C-alpha positions in Angstrom: 3.1 -4.0 2.4 3.2 -7.7 2.6 2.1 -10.5 0.2 2.3 -14.1 1.4 1.8 -16.9 -1.2 1.9 -20.7 -0.8 1.6 -23.8 -3.1 -1.1 -26.4 -2.3 0.1 -29.1 0.1 1.1 -32.4 -1.4 1.1 -35.8 0.3 4.9 -36.3 0.1 6.1 -32.9 1.1 5.3 -29.6 2.9 3.9 -26.7 0.8 6.3 -24.1 -0.5 6.0 -20.4 0.4 6.9 -17.1 -1.2 6.7 -13.8 0.7 7.1 -10.3 -0.6 7.7 -7.2 1.6 7.9 -3.6 0.5 9.7 -1.3 3.0 11.0 2.2 2.9 14.7 2.4 3.7 16.6 5.1 5.6 18.1 6.7 2.5 14.7 7.8 0.9 14.6 4.7 -1.3 12.5 1.5 -1.2 13.3 -2.2 -0.8 11.5 -5.2 -2.1 12.3 -8.2 0.2 11.6 -11.6 -1.2 11.7 -14.7 1.0 10.9 -18.2 -0.2 11.4 -21.9 0.7 9.6 -24.9 2.0 7.2 -24.5 4.9 9.0 -25.4 8.2 12.5 -25.0 6.8 14.8 -22.0 6.6 14.2 -20.0 3.4 16.2 -17.8 1.1 16.1 -14.0 1.2 16.8 -11.5 -1.5 16.6 -7.7 -1.3 16.2 -5.4 -4.3 16.6 -1.6 -3.8 14.6 1.0 -5.8 14.6 4.8 -6.0 10.8 5.1 -5.9 7.7 3.4 -4.4 6.2 3.1 -7.9 9.2 1.1 -9.2 9.1 -1.1 -6.2 5.4 -1.8 -6.5 5.8 -2.6 -10.2 8.6 -5.1 -9.4 6.4 -6.6 -6.6 3.5 -7.1 -9.0 5.8 -8.7 -11.6 7.3 -11.1 -9.0 3.8 -11.9 -7.6 2.4 -12.7 -11.1 5.4 -14.9 -12.0 4.9 -16.9 -8.8 1.1 -17.2 -9.4 2.0 -18.6 -12.9 4.2 -21.2 -11.2 1.3 -22.4 -9.0 1.5 -20.2 -5.9 -1.7 -18.8 -4.4 -2.0 -15.6 -2.5 -2.9 -16.5 1.1 -2.4 -13.2 2.8 -2.0 -9.6 1.6 -1.7 -6.5 3.8 -1.1 -2.9 2.9 -1.5 -1.1 -0.3 -3.6 -3.0 -2.8 -1.8 -4.3 -5.9 -3.4 -4.3 -9.3 -4.5 -7.8 -10.5 
């Protein structure tokens, strides 16, 4: 699953992005990969490991909602649908 969010563009700087990826790992667990930064620049990456898909999706929803509260807008979403 992938969720890509972005802030609206401003006159004096490029928009910021925040990307969430949910992937199954090789040890029967799940990883939530978060990448964020300014469009056109290298971003930061953080990985969080979870034992179940449900826990990973809950964490993904929480992060997504937090970023939406900060002004990000979902631009692209692919994969399993997340609850609003």
